N, C-alpha and C positions, 0 to 999 in steps of 0.2 A: 500457421499464420503468426506473424510477429506483431506484438503490440508494445508500443513505447509510451509510457505515461509519466508525465512530469507531475510530481506530487509535493505537497507541503508537509512540514513537520518531521521529516526524516532527520534525526540527530545523531545516531550512533548504530553500532552493530546490533544492539537489542532491537531497535526499530526494524532494521533489515531482516533479522531473524523472524520476527513476528509477521512481516509482510510475506517472506518466502514461505513460511509454514502455512499461513492463512490461504494465500492464493494457490499454493501447491495442492491443497485439498479440493479445489474446484474442478468439476468434470471438464475434461479436455486439456487441462493445463499439463504441459510436458516439462517445462523449465521456467524458473523465475530467477532473475538476478536483480540486484539492487545497487545502484551507484549513489552512495551516501552523499558525497560532495556535490553532485549534480542534481540530487533529489529526483532521480529517474529510476523508474521500475520498468524492466523489460520482461515480457512474457512471451514464451513460445506456446502456442495452443493449437490443438487440432480443430477448435471451433472458432467462430467469429463471436467471442464472448466479451468484447471490450466493455460493453455497458455493465455486465455483471462484475467485471474487474474493478471498474470505477466505483460502483456501488459498495463493493466489499472493502476496498480501500477507504472510502469515506466512513463506513461503519467502524473501521478500526482506528480512525483518527488521522488518516492520510489522504485528504481530498486532493483531487486533480487541481493543479495550479489555476487560480483565477475563478474557481467555481463555488467556493464557500465564502460568505461574507457574514458580518455581524454575529449573531448568536450561533449560527451554524459553524462559523470559523472558530469561535471560542469553544464550542462543544467538541469540535474536532480536535483541537489542541489539547483539551483535557483527556480525550480518549487516547491520543498518541502517547501521553505520559504513562498511562496505564499499560498500553501495548508495548512500549519501550521496556518497562519493568518486566513484564511477562517474558519478553524476548530475551532479556539478560538472564533470567532464571532458567528458561527452557532450553 
């Protein structure tokens, strides 16, 4: 099953690395790719786990476009900076 999720806060390769590593650890996930310019995450999965993917992305600071507002959006943005830095190191 292919899932395409448009997300916010993807800025660089560090962000993409974090997303690929984090989602790649989830059960059933076979392949993850990130289009930085489009802010798009594509996931090939053996399972219909879109909701889990979206929750995991939000937890790491990359909410699905149009889903985070106010404090939740600000919190997600702060998390994305940390995830970005971790992705650059790892």
